[in-house]
C-alpha positions as CSV (number, residue, x, y, z in Angstrom):
1,Q,26.3,1.5,7.8
2,N,27.6,1.4,4.2
3,A,24.3,2.5,2.8
4,L,24.1,5.5,5.1
5,E,27.6,6.6,4.0
6,I,26.6,6.4,0.4
7,I,23.5,8.6,1.0
8,F,25.4,11.2,3.0
9,A,28.3,11.3,0.5
10,A,25.8,11.9,-2.4
11,G,25.3,15.5,-1.3
12,I,22.8,17.1,-3.7
13,Q,21.9,13.7,-5.1
14,Q,20.8,12.3,-1.7
15,R,17.2,11.7,-2.9
16,A,18.5,9.8,-5.9
17,A,20.9,7.7,-3.8
18,T,18.2,6.9,-1.3
19,N,15.8,5.8,-4.1
20,M,18.6,3.6,-5.6
21,L,19.0,1.8,-2.2
22,I,15.5,1.7,-0.9
23,K,13.4,1.0,-4.0
24,P,14.6,-2.5,-4.6
25,L,13.8,-3.4,-1.0
26,V,10.3,-1.9,-1.2
27,V,9.6,-3.6,-4.5
28,S,10.7,-7.0,-3.2
29,I,8.4,-6.6,-0.2
30,I,5.4,-5.6,-2.3
31,R,5.9,-8.6,-4.7
32,Q,5.6,-11.0,-1.7
33,R,2.1,-9.8,-0.9
34,P,-0.7,-12.0,-2.1
35,V,-2.8,-10.7,-5.0
36,M,-6.3,-9.7,-3.9
37,E,-9.2,-11.1,-6.1
38,Y,-12.9,-10.4,-5.8
39,D,-15.8,-12.0,-7.6
40,A,-19.4,-11.0,-7.9
41,S,-20.5,-12.9,-4.8
42,H,-17.8,-11.3,-2.6
43,L,-18.9,-7.8,-3.8
44,G,-22.6,-8.6,-3.2
45,N,-21.8,-9.8,0.4
46,M,-19.8,-6.6,1.1
47,V,-22.7,-4.4,-0.2
48,N,-25.1,-6.4,2.0
49,R,-22.9,-5.9,5.1
50,L,-22.6,-2.2,4.4
51,E,-26.4,-1.9,4.1
52,E,-26.9,-3.8,7.3
53,A,-24.4,-1.6,9.1
54,L,-26.1,1.7,8.1
55,P,-28.6,3.1,10.6
56,P,-32.3,3.0,9.4
57,E,-33.5,6.1,7.5
58,L,-35.4,8.7,9.5
59,P,-38.9,9.4,8.4
60,A,-39.3,12.6,6.4
C-alpha cells in the first residue's frame, strides 16, 4: 500500500520511483539463482543431442 502511494505521488517521476522500489527486489531474486557453468563435455553432449534431433538430410 505504502509503495503504491509513493509511486502515484511521484507524478512525472513515476518511472524513477518505481525503479527505486522494484529494482532492489529484482536484484535480490536474481542473486539467489544458481550460477550456470558448462564445460567441454557438456557442450559436446548438447551438440550431439542437437545433431540427433535434426531430421536426416534429403538427397540432392
